[in-house]
N, CA, C and O of each residue as an XYZ file, in Angstrom:
772
protein
N     -46.467    125.379     -5.244
C     -47.556    124.253     -5.406
C     -46.800    122.734     -5.980
O     -46.981    121.650     -5.425
N     -46.023    122.923     -7.075
C     -45.246    121.884     -7.528
C     -44.151    121.606     -6.346
O     -43.922    120.406     -6.196
N     -43.589    122.290     -5.670
C     -42.613    121.747     -4.756
C     -43.280    120.930     -3.710
O     -42.620    120.006     -3.235
N     -44.406    121.116     -3.307
C     -45.159    120.545     -2.155
C     -45.509    119.146     -3.012
O     -45.095    118.066     -2.590
N     -46.210    119.226     -4.103
C     -46.655    117.809     -4.976
C     -45.379    116.926     -4.879
O     -45.419    115.781     -4.431
N     -44.195    117.551     -5.345
C     -43.002    116.785     -5.575
C     -42.526    116.148     -4.233
O     -42.196    114.973     -4.078
N     -42.551    117.228     -3.203
C     -42.256    116.532     -1.857
C     -43.020    115.204     -1.247
O     -42.513    114.232     -0.688
N     -44.397    115.477     -1.532
C     -45.136    114.538     -1.109
C     -45.316    113.233     -1.867
O     -45.867    112.235     -1.404
N     -44.825    113.340     -3.005
C     -44.378    112.112     -4.045
C     -43.400    111.432     -3.532
O     -43.437    110.210     -3.391
N     -42.414    112.185     -3.199
C     -40.916    111.527     -2.622
C     -41.353    110.910     -1.134
O     -40.885    109.791     -0.926
N     -41.951    111.311     -0.361
C     -42.656    110.739      1.027
C     -43.199    109.586      0.573
O     -42.765    108.558      1.093
N     -44.401    109.438     -0.623
C     -44.777    108.535     -0.962
C     -44.172    107.220     -1.390
O     -44.707    106.132     -1.173
N     -42.946    107.402     -2.052
C     -42.018    106.499     -2.614
C     -41.373    105.949     -1.566
O     -41.157    104.737     -1.578
N     -40.959    106.755     -0.479
C     -40.085    106.404      0.503
C     -40.859    105.474      1.507
O     -40.307    104.548      2.101
N     -42.114    105.782      1.635
C     -43.106    105.081      2.219
C     -43.125    103.529      1.726
O     -42.999    102.562      2.477
N     -43.313    103.481      0.267
C     -43.480    102.366     -0.279
C     -42.214    101.504     -0.169
O     -42.231    100.274     -0.112
N     -41.155    102.246     -0.146
C     -39.730    101.328      0.017
C     -39.706    100.766      1.570
O     -39.071     99.748      1.848
N     -40.443    101.507      2.555
C     -40.353    101.210      4.019
C     -41.404    100.237      4.346
O     -41.282     99.571      5.374
N     -42.467    100.080      3.548
C     -43.444     99.051      4.109
C     -43.041     97.834      4.178
O     -42.576     97.218      3.218
N     -43.211     97.294      5.543
C     -42.833     95.935      5.724
C     -43.615     94.999      5.339
O     -43.525     93.918      5.920
N     -44.528     95.153      4.327
C     -45.447     93.828      3.937
C     -44.391     92.977      2.925
O     -43.835     93.503      1.961
N     -44.238     91.701      3.285
C     -43.427     90.731      2.514
C     -43.872     90.837      1.128
O     -42.999     90.990      0.275
N     -45.212     90.773      0.737
C     -45.381     90.982     -0.773
C     -45.095     91.858     -1.329
O     -44.769     91.773     -2.513
N     -45.119     93.168     -0.572
C     -44.606     94.069     -1.262
C     -43.222     94.214     -1.586
O     -42.860     94.827     -2.590
N     -42.361     93.629     -0.709
C     -40.675     93.656     -0.962
C     -40.552     92.531     -1.789
O     -39.448     92.493     -2.332
N     -41.244     91.666     -2.055
C     -40.838     90.766     -2.950
C     -41.442     91.142     -4.318
O     -41.096     90.487     -5.301
N     -42.271     92.094     -4.436
C     -42.324     92.715     -5.689
C     -43.991     92.424     -6.373
O     -44.526     92.867     -7.389
N     -44.427     91.580     -5.413
C     -45.695     90.982     -5.999
C     -46.772     92.074     -5.996
O     -47.547     92.155     -6.950
N     -46.847     92.908     -4.968
C     -47.944     93.962     -4.737
C     -47.437     95.347     -4.956
O     -47.971     96.275     -4.349
N     -46.408     95.564     -5.811
C     -45.716     96.630     -5.797
C     -46.413     97.980     -6.001
O     -45.793     98.967     -5.606
N     -47.462     98.139     -6.490
C     -47.864     99.328     -6.772
C     -49.111     99.855     -6.028
O     -49.716    100.894     -6.293
N     -49.396     98.963     -5.051
C     -50.694     98.901     -4.171
C     -50.807    100.024     -2.779
O     -49.754    100.086     -2.146
N     -51.651    100.672     -2.385
C     -51.527    101.280     -1.385
C     -51.089    100.663     -0.088
O     -51.635     99.618      0.267
N     -50.147    101.217      0.658
C     -49.421    100.776      1.865
C     -50.184    101.344      3.229
O     -49.600    101.190      4.302
N     -51.180    101.846      3.208
C     -52.007    102.606      4.342
C     -52.221    101.418      5.265
O     -51.849    101.439      6.438
N     -52.829    100.388      4.706
C     -53.220     99.222      5.404
C     -52.081     98.734      6.296
O     -52.391     98.283      7.399
N     -50.922     98.771      5.973
C     -49.724     98.484      6.822
C     -49.779     99.137      8.188
O     -49.546     98.525      9.231
N     -50.055    100.227      8.126
C     -50.347    100.795      9.565
C     -50.997    100.224     10.431
O     -50.484     99.893     11.500
N     -52.261    100.001     10.128
C     -53.468     99.296     10.772
C     -52.956     97.862     11.385
O     -53.089     97.489     12.551
N     -52.418     97.248     10.444
C     -51.868     95.853     10.640
C     -50.731     96.085     11.503
O     -50.559     95.207     12.349
N     -50.145     96.775     11.503
C     -48.732     96.971     12.474
C     -49.124     97.363     13.674
O     -48.462     96.839     14.570
N     -50.130     98.244     14.107
C     -50.467     98.802     15.059
C     -51.266     97.843     16.055
O     -51.114     97.796     17.276
N     -52.158     97.079     15.275
C     -53.167     96.140     15.679
C     -53.061     94.704     15.832
O     -53.392     94.015     16.797
N     -52.551     94.367     14.737
C     -52.488     92.872     14.693
C     -51.238     92.587     15.097
O     -51.197     91.728     15.978
N     -50.006     93.107     14.677
C     -48.524     92.909     14.954
C     -48.485     93.445     16.469
O     -48.084     92.703     17.365
N     -48.896     94.699     16.715
C     -48.676     95.219     18.055
C     -49.468     95.044     19.274
O     -48.968     94.778     20.367
N     -50.861     95.220     19.029
C     -51.688     95.101     20.342
C     -51.959     93.651     20.378
O     -51.961     93.289     21.555
N     -52.215     92.566     19.479
C     -52.540     91.238     19.598
C     -51.515     90.375     20.241
O     -51.669     89.448     21.035
N     -50.129     91.025     19.578
C     -48.997     90.241     20.096
C     -48.711     90.770     21.530
O     -48.083     90.048     22.305
N     -49.116     91.918     21.891
C     -48.974     92.381     23.296
C     -49.758     91.362     24.265
O     -49.251     90.751     25.206
N     -51.124     91.302     23.833
C     -52.209     90.664     24.891
C     -51.547     89.143     24.681
O     -51.472     88.425     25.679
N     -51.130     88.711     23.566
C     -50.713     87.170     23.556
C     -49.494     87.141     24.545
O     -49.393     86.260     25.399
N     -48.682     88.031     24.408
C     -47.457     88.056     25.461
C     -47.664     88.210     26.804
O     -46.943     87.682     27.651
N     -48.739     88.999     27.084
C     -49.174     89.227     28.598
C     -49.975     87.754     28.855
O     -49.951     87.323     30.008
N     -50.579     87.085     27.973
C     -51.230     85.894     28.490
C     -50.245     84.847     28.674
O     -50.461     84.033     29.572
N     -49.126     84.728     27.922
C     -47.790     83.712     28.107
C     -47.331     83.972     29.439
O     -47.169     83.033     30.219
N     -47.102     85.175     29.779
C     -46.317     85.467     30.740
C     -47.161     85.261     31.967
O     -46.510     85.110     33.001
N     -48.627     85.218     32.090
C     -49.223     84.825     33.249
C     -49.234     83.512     33.198
O     -49.294     83.004     34.317
N     -49.191     82.625     32.147
C     -49.027     81.215     32.015
C     -47.938     80.757     32.489
O     -47.908     79.536     32.644
N     -46.862     81.455     32.821
C     -45.533     80.933     32.955
C     -44.629     80.528     31.988
O     -43.680     79.807     32.293
N     -44.839     80.957     30.719
C     -44.399     80.626     29.581
C     -43.419     82.128     29.230
O     -43.671     82.983     28.381
N     -42.419     82.085     30.063
C     -41.515     83.232     30.249
C     -40.908     83.474     28.386
O     -41.104     84.535     27.793
N     -40.353     82.544     27.889
C     -39.885     82.821     26.579
C     -40.677     83.175     25.514
O     -40.354     84.029     24.688
N     -42.084     82.317     25.499
C     -43.131     82.824     24.481
C     -43.559     84.267     24.962
O     -43.935     85.133     24.172
N     -43.485     84.417     26.093
C     -44.157     85.989     26.426
C     -43.211     86.728     25.912
O     -43.540     87.525     25.033
N     -41.803     86.646     26.334
C     -40.799     87.839     25.897
C     -40.817     87.704     24.353
O     -40.440     88.674     23.695
N     -41.167     86.734     23.812
C     -40.938     86.892     21.951
C     -42.330     87.617     21.662
O     -42.364     88.422     20.732
N     -43.334     87.403     22.315
C     -44.464     88.067     21.763
C     -44.505     89.453     22.000
O     -44.877     90.242     21.131
N     -44.075     89.866     23.346
C     -44.176     91.235     23.801
C     -43.130     92.103     22.911
O     -43.399     93.268     22.618
N     -41.925     91.482     22.496
C     -40.824     92.219     21.984
C     -41.171     92.462     20.388
O     -40.893     93.474     19.744
N     -41.869     91.242     19.897
C     -42.094     91.615     18.385
C     -43.411     92.741     18.283
O     -43.706     93.483     17.346
N     -44.048     92.571     19.568
C     -45.101     93.715     19.676
C     -44.519     94.879     19.773
O     -45.068     95.826     19.209
N     -43.570     95.046     20.332
C     -42.823     96.493     20.367
C     -42.154     96.717     18.993
O     -42.124     97.861     18.540
N     -41.724     95.893     18.443
C     -41.378     96.094     17.039
C     -42.541     96.755     16.185
O     -42.475     97.922     15.800
N     -43.620     95.904     15.920
C     -44.813     96.391     15.260
C     -45.455     97.702     15.743
O     -46.040     98.439     14.950
N     -45.354     97.949     16.880
C     -45.927     99.215     17.480
C     -45.080    100.319     17.000
O     -45.488    101.303     16.384
N     -43.915    100.079     17.323
C     -42.820    101.039     17.022
C     -42.950    101.680     15.416
O     -42.983    102.869     15.098
N     -43.015    100.407     14.484
C     -43.035    100.614     13.273
C     -44.200    101.202     12.858
O     -44.136    102.185     12.120
N     -45.259    100.757     13.215
C     -46.592    101.708     13.060
C     -46.556    102.838     13.501
O     -47.099    103.653     12.756
N     -46.036    103.340     14.637
C     -45.906    104.651     14.863
C     -44.980    105.480     14.262
O     -45.040    106.706     14.361
N     -44.058    104.842     13.595
C     -42.987    105.676     12.549
C     -43.641    106.048     11.546
O     -43.616    107.212     11.146
N     -44.467    104.910     10.877
C     -45.404    105.292      9.481
C     -46.749    105.991      9.746
O     -47.434    106.439      8.826
N     -47.138    106.071     11.190
C     -48.323    106.700     11.168
C     -48.157    108.319     10.684
O     -47.239    108.914     11.249
N     -48.870    109.014      9.798
C     -48.809    110.234      9.250
C     -48.781    111.372     10.617
O     -47.961    112.288     10.682
N     -49.579    111.172     11.405
C     -49.916    111.855     12.373
C     -48.807    112.300     13.280
O     -48.758    113.395     13.840
N     -47.925    111.340     13.367
C     -46.780    111.561     14.528
C     -45.613    112.328     13.619
O     -44.726    112.867     14.282
N     -45.537    112.414     12.417
C     -44.656    113.137     11.745
C     -43.165    112.660     11.657
O     -42.354    113.253     10.946
N     -42.844    111.572     12.404
C     -41.702    110.802     12.324
C     -41.094    110.565     10.894
O     -40.024    111.049     10.522
N     -41.936    109.733     10.115
C     -41.683    109.487      8.840
C     -41.476    110.563      7.851
O     -40.698    110.476      6.901
N     -42.278    111.670      8.153
C     -42.023    112.844      7.289
C     -40.641    113.510      7.416
O     -39.925    113.950      6.516
N     -40.434    113.482      8.736
C     -38.966    114.000      9.127
C     -37.871    113.407      8.727
O     -36.871    114.079      8.477
N     -37.881    112.166      8.612
C     -36.743    111.234      7.978
C     -36.874    111.417      6.378
O     -35.880    111.542      5.661
N     -38.008    111.418      5.960
C     -37.993    111.795      4.583
C     -37.306    113.099      4.152
O     -36.439    113.186      3.282
N     -37.753    113.973      4.792
C     -37.172    115.559      4.570
C     -35.876    115.612      4.771
O     -35.193    116.452      4.184
N     -35.314    114.664      5.686
C     -33.716    114.691      5.824
C     -33.091    113.802      5.326
O     -31.927    113.689      5.711
N     -33.556    112.923      4.386
C     -33.402    111.920      3.679
C     -32.555    110.832      4.383
O     -31.577    110.259      3.904
N     -33.119    110.646      5.638
C     -32.747    109.464      6.517
C     -33.431    108.271      6.520
O     -33.009    107.357      7.227
N     -34.424    108.127      5.844
C     -35.318    107.150      5.759
C     -34.351    105.579      5.925
O     -34.369    104.762      6.845
N     -33.569    105.586      4.665
C     -32.977    104.388      4.414
C     -31.994    103.863      5.579
O     -32.118    102.783      6.158
N     -30.862    104.953      5.846
C     -30.242    104.589      7.019
C     -31.163    104.475      8.505
O     -30.864    103.626      9.345
N     -31.945    105.131      8.642
C     -32.960    104.913      9.839
C     -33.435    103.662      9.956
O     -33.170    102.988     10.951
N     -34.258    103.162      8.870
C     -34.909    101.976      8.989
C     -33.536    101.026      8.805
O     -33.754     99.946      9.354
N     -32.487    101.062      8.344
C     -31.587    100.013      8.215
C     -31.016     99.717      9.550
O     -30.731     98.563      9.868
N     -30.838    100.747     10.356
C     -30.250    100.623     11.993
C     -31.373    100.086     12.578
O     -31.103     99.254     13.444
N     -32.624    100.301     12.379
C     -33.672     99.803     13.183
C     -33.724     98.278     12.947
O     -33.737     97.471     13.876
N     -33.754     97.914     11.549
C     -33.850     96.647     11.303
C     -32.681     95.826     11.887
O     -32.858     94.766     12.489
N     -31.502     96.374     11.675
C     -30.272     95.794     12.261
C     -30.370     95.488     13.847
O     -29.870     94.461     14.306
N     -30.960     96.321     14.567
C     -31.045     96.014     15.862
C     -32.029     94.706     16.235
O     -31.872     93.894     17.147
N     -33.145     94.771     15.182
C     -34.027     93.622     15.463
C     -33.461     92.242     14.829
O     -33.697     91.103     15.233
N     -32.736     92.594     13.845
C     -31.969     91.411     13.377
C     -30.938     90.680     14.296
O     -30.725     89.468     14.264
N     -30.243     91.706     15.233
C     -29.366     90.991     16.248
C     -30.085     90.362     17.439
O     -29.697     89.363     18.045
N     -31.347     91.183     17.732
C     -31.938     90.472     18.955
C     -32.980     89.224     18.131
O     -33.652     88.430     18.789
N     -32.969     89.231     17.261
C     -33.605     87.798     16.720
C     -32.496     86.776     16.766
O     -32.620     85.719     17.384
N     -31.429     87.105     16.111
C     -30.282     86.259     16.099
C     -30.112     85.361     17.696
O     -30.021     84.149     17.892
N     -30.118     86.559     18.709
C     -29.839     86.224     20.111
C     -30.890     85.121     20.373
O     -30.498     84.039     20.810
N     -32.222     85.336     20.128
C     -33.357     84.631     20.267
C     -33.095     82.926     19.505
O     -33.527     81.862     19.948
N     -32.450     83.096     18.548
C     -32.332     81.935     17.913
C     -31.445     80.866     18.648
O     -31.644     79.652     18.595
N     -30.406     81.509     19.363
C     -29.495     80.958     19.990
C     -30.357     80.130     21.280
O     -30.073     78.994     21.659
N     -31.263     80.831     21.740
C     -32.241     80.360     22.986
C     -32.950     78.975     22.397
O     -33.176     78.001     23.115
N     -33.243     79.030     21.085
C     -34.135     77.798     20.700
C     -33.611     76.556     19.947
O     -34.295     75.644     19.482
N     -32.106     76.708     19.912
C     -31.199     75.697     19.471
C     -31.684     74.145     19.669
O     -31.541     73.309     18.777
N     -32.211     73.887     20.804
C     -32.649     72.324     21.545
C     -34.170     72.189     21.504
O     -34.705     71.233     22.066
N     -34.966     73.219     20.786
C     -36.417     73.279     20.894
C     -37.030     72.287     19.883
O     -37.388     71.171     20.258
N     -37.143     72.663     18.686
C     -37.632     71.779     17.679
C     -37.571     72.515     16.463
O     -37.512     73.742     16.540
N     -37.578     71.835     15.117
C     -37.060     72.112     13.816
C     -37.903     73.373     13.406
O     -37.346     74.308     12.832
N     -39.140     73.398     13.677
C     -40.309     74.339     13.170
C     -39.819     75.691     13.854
O     -39.663     76.693     13.157
N     -39.608     75.707     15.055
C     -39.477     77.171     15.637
C     -37.971     77.516     15.448
O     -37.681     78.710     15.371
N     -37.079     76.672     15.375
C     -35.570     77.097     14.922
C     -35.687     77.448     13.578
O     -35.248     78.563     13.297
N     -36.132     76.829     12.738
C     -36.336     77.308     11.232
C     -37.081     78.651     11.289
O     -36.584     79.530     10.585
N     -38.175     78.977     11.989
C     -38.829     80.126     11.866
C     -37.889     81.274     12.219
O     -37.963     82.310     11.559
N     -36.961     81.154     13.271
C     -36.438     82.156     13.803
C     -34.908     82.304     12.692
O     -34.460     83.366     12.260
N     -34.492     81.274     12.502
C     -33.433     81.464     11.093
C     -33.904     82.236      9.878
O     -33.223     83.104      9.333
N     -35.112     81.862      9.491
C     -35.723     82.577      8.414
C     -35.989     84.119      8.769
O     -35.859     84.991      7.911
N     -36.355     84.387     10.033
C     -36.478     85.615     10.449
C     -35.284     86.407     10.404
O     -35.229     87.552      9.955
N     -34.310     85.736     10.897
C     -32.933     86.482     10.692
C     -32.361     87.041      9.532
O     -31.734     88.092      9.395
N     -32.805     85.814      8.387
C     -32.417     86.028      7.243
C     -33.139     87.261      6.466
O     -32.612     88.057      5.688
N     -34.282     87.207      6.828
C     -35.444     88.299      6.218
C     -34.924     89.433      6.563
O     -34.558     90.227      5.697
N     -34.777     89.762      8.193
C     -34.498     91.060      8.728
C     -33.260     91.533      8.218
O     -33.156     92.732      7.960
N     -32.208     90.679      8.016
C     -30.973     90.884      7.451
C     -30.809     91.406      6.198
O     -30.017     92.305      5.915
N     -31.805     90.660      5.190
C     -31.952     91.111      3.871
C     -32.292     92.608      3.633
O     -31.747     93.413      2.877
N     -33.532     92.792      4.639
C     -34.043     93.910      4.442
C     -33.011     95.172      5.148
O     -33.015     96.351      4.791
N     -32.224     94.619      6.139
C     -31.180     95.611      6.787
C     -30.174     95.985      5.621
O     -29.988     97.175      5.371
N     -29.531     95.014      4.915
C     -28.716     95.304      3.756
C     -29.313     96.097      2.970
O     -28.659     97.124      2.790
N     -30.589     96.048      2.250
C     -31.467     96.784      1.598
C     -31.295     98.270      2.069
O     -30.815     99.116      1.315
N     -31.687     98.542      3.289
C     -31.795    100.065      3.835
C     -30.574    100.447      3.873
O     -30.357    101.570      3.419
N     -29.429     99.671      4.402
C     -28.074    100.317      4.736
C     -27.372    100.676      3.401
O     -26.583    101.615      3.299
N     -27.697     99.921      2.473
C     -26.888    100.109      1.127
C     -27.449    101.377      0.408
O     -26.947    101.789     -0.638
N     -28.561    102.004      1.046
C     -29.359    103.247      0.578
C     -30.303    103.198     -0.282
O     -30.545    104.102     -1.083
N     -31.096    101.832     -0.164
C     -32.331    101.332     -0.933
C     -31.863    101.579     -2.425
O     -32.727    101.986     -3.202
N     -30.663    101.388     -2.871
C     -30.540    101.621     -4.204
C     -30.758    100.522     -5.301
O     -30.951    100.693     -6.505
N     -30.687     99.440     -4.647
C     -30.757     98.096     -5.525
C     -32.033     97.086     -4.890
O     -32.072     96.567     -3.775
N     -32.770     97.023     -5.696
C     -34.008     96.383     -5.087
C     -33.616     94.633     -4.779
O     -34.496     93.964     -4.237
N     -32.520     94.077     -5.080
C     -32.398     92.629     -4.851
C     -32.537     92.259     -3.428
O     -33.252     91.281     -3.209
N     -31.999     92.844     -2.434
C     -32.084     92.379     -1.161
C     -33.442     92.652     -0.574
O     -33.949     91.970      0.317
N     -34.002     93.724     -1.156
C     -35.578     93.918     -0.554
C     -36.446     92.832     -1.197
O     -37.373     92.436     -0.491
N     -36.310     92.261     -2.450
C     -36.877     91.085     -2.922
C     -36.634     90.105     -2.290
O     -37.566     89.393     -1.916
N     -35.204     89.760     -1.964
C     -34.896     88.351     -1.322
C     -35.704     88.637      0.329
O     -36.375     87.722      0.805
N     -35.608     89.468      0.805
C     -36.240     89.566      2.045
C     -37.717     89.604      1.935
O     -38.323     89.216      2.934
N     -38.477     90.030      0.829
C     -39.874     90.057      0.765
C     -39.963     88.402      0.769
O     -40.530     87.856      1.715
N     -39.395     87.614     -0.302
C     -39.740     86.266     -0.421
C     -39.527     85.645      0.881
O     -40.428     84.959      1.361
N     -38.392     85.821      1.521
C     -37.890     85.006      2.775
C     -39.067     85.472      3.699
O     -39.534     84.629      4.465
N     -39.638     86.861      3.696
C     -40.889     86.914      4.636
C     -41.994     86.204      4.371
O     -42.706     85.843      5.308
N     -42.307     85.899      3.103
C     -43.457     85.213      2.758
C     -43.271     83.644      3.551
O     -44.115     83.166      4.309
N     -41.934     82.975      3.169
C     -41.696     81.945      3.756
C     -41.807     81.553      5.155
O     -42.181     80.501      5.673
N     -41.281     82.947      5.771
C     -41.144     83.008      7.318
C     -42.575     83.100      7.740
O     -42.900     82.452      8.735
N     -43.368     83.732      7.194
C     -44.977     83.858      7.561
C     -45.614     82.329      7.459
O     -46.211     81.756      8.370
N     -45.364     81.845      6.236
C     -46.002     80.327      6.232
C     -45.382     79.482      7.318
O     -46.203     78.888      8.017
N     -44.301     79.329      7.563
C     -43.495     78.678      8.904
C     -43.963     79.199     10.015
O     -44.081     78.417     10.959
N     -44.307     80.456     10.197
C     -44.983     80.845     11.646
C     -46.510     80.377     11.489
O     -46.906     79.828     12.518
N     -47.251     80.434     10.700
C     -48.670     79.936     10.543
C     -48.572     78.431     10.835
O     -49.285     77.971     11.727
N     -47.850     77.737     10.240
C     -47.879     76.334     10.346
C     -47.666     75.998     12.137
O     -48.310     75.191     12.808
N     -46.530     76.929     12.599
C     -46.097     76.644     14.129
C     -47.377     76.838     14.847
O     -47.830     76.025     15.653
N     -48.007     78.096     14.473
C     -49.104     78.585     15.293
C     -50.277     77.512     15.299
O     -50.854     77.278     16.361
N     -50.655     76.824     14.072
C     -51.585     75.935     13.899
C     -51.082     74.705     14.864
O     -51.834     74.285     15.743
N     -49.882     74.193     14.678
C     -49.398     72.952     15.390
C     -49.696     73.321     16.862
O     -49.958     72.344     17.563
N     -49.710     74.359     17.393
C     -49.783     74.719     18.834
C     -51.248     74.825     18.916
O     -51.755     74.426     19.964
N     -51.898     75.217     18.143
C     -53.492     75.326     18.742
C     -54.490     74.227     18.006
O     -55.682     74.105     18.286
N     -53.884     73.567     17.160
C     -54.947     72.410     16.782
C     -55.094     71.219     17.774
O     -56.236     70.760     17.760
N     -54.352     70.680     18.518
C     -54.593     70.093     19.632
C     -55.805     70.303     20.571
O     -56.519     69.548     21.231
N     -55.750     71.542     20.375
C     -56.811     71.919     21.580
C     -58.180     71.913     20.735
O     -59.137     71.604     21.445
N     -58.492     72.162     19.473
C     -59.593     72.375     18.797
C     -59.932     70.766     18.223
O     -61.122     70.469     18.118
N     -58.952     69.800     17.879
C     -59.184     68.389     17.372
C     -58.094     67.712     17.849
O     -57.105     67.495     17.149
N     -58.202     67.362     18.988
C     -56.971     66.456     19.488
C     -56.647     65.156     18.731
O     -55.734     64.446     19.153
N     -57.336     64.811     17.651
C     -57.010     63.708     16.748
C     -56.051     64.037     15.746
O     -55.380     63.141     15.235
N     -55.915     65.254     15.406
C     -55.043     65.816     14.558
C     -53.801     66.500     15.098
O     -54.004     67.446     15.859
N     -52.720     66.216     14.861
C     -51.504     67.080     15.253
C     -50.424     67.183     14.285
O     -50.121     66.205     13.602
N     -49.738     68.455     14.161
C     -48.750     68.723     13.189
C     -47.423     68.416     13.821
O     -47.093     68.810     14.940
N     -46.700     67.694     13.033
C     -45.185     67.634     13.600
C     -44.349     68.667     13.591
O     -44.239     69.346     12.570
N     -43.615     68.953     14.749
C     -42.564     70.164     14.705
C     -41.188     69.753     15.043
O     -40.209     70.477     15.221
N     -41.296     68.248     15.111
C     -39.743     67.695     14.910
C     -38.903     68.224     16.221
O     -38.135     69.182     16.138
N     -39.115     67.546     17.356
C     -38.240     68.005     18.500
C     -36.854     67.645     18.200
O     -36.541     66.701     17.474
N     -35.851     68.610     18.919
C     -34.255     68.509     18.806
C     -33.839     68.035     19.911
O     -32.651     67.714     19.935
N     -34.696     67.832     21.217
C     -33.983     67.191     22.166
C     -34.890     66.200     23.006
O     -34.396     65.533     23.916
């Protein structure tokens, strides 16, 4: 029984280290339950972004549709990895592969985000800043996991960068929808071309 208990505690600790919540990575909510991350990843990050991406594609906005559906895939796959019923995370924890597996997973998304950043070099300062910050966030977390998750420095850096990235994303989203609800108010995004 003690062996099962110790094993589940290890899985719980690995799960806490893997949780993508920026406030957790920054150390702000270090010891709270992370089960909420699964629901947020699957539904808010996954399903909502997928629907938004499909709407953007239907509206002829190929880049935005690509971005939304791609990051939908990130959140859906991450939620699936963490979903206890799938057993994916438990197998990775049992094999001591959580850190390297998540490290390579995040490396792939860091590279993809860097490629998207090249696509927006001539759009506006806010969108470019958002993608640069996201590259730095994912890159920091990639370094953290690929280094064996031994030092929390890069996890904390990634967490704070994630918070800043979220604020910039919220600003960009508000700048995009505000003119529809109140045409007299607009937030500047500082066009680059």
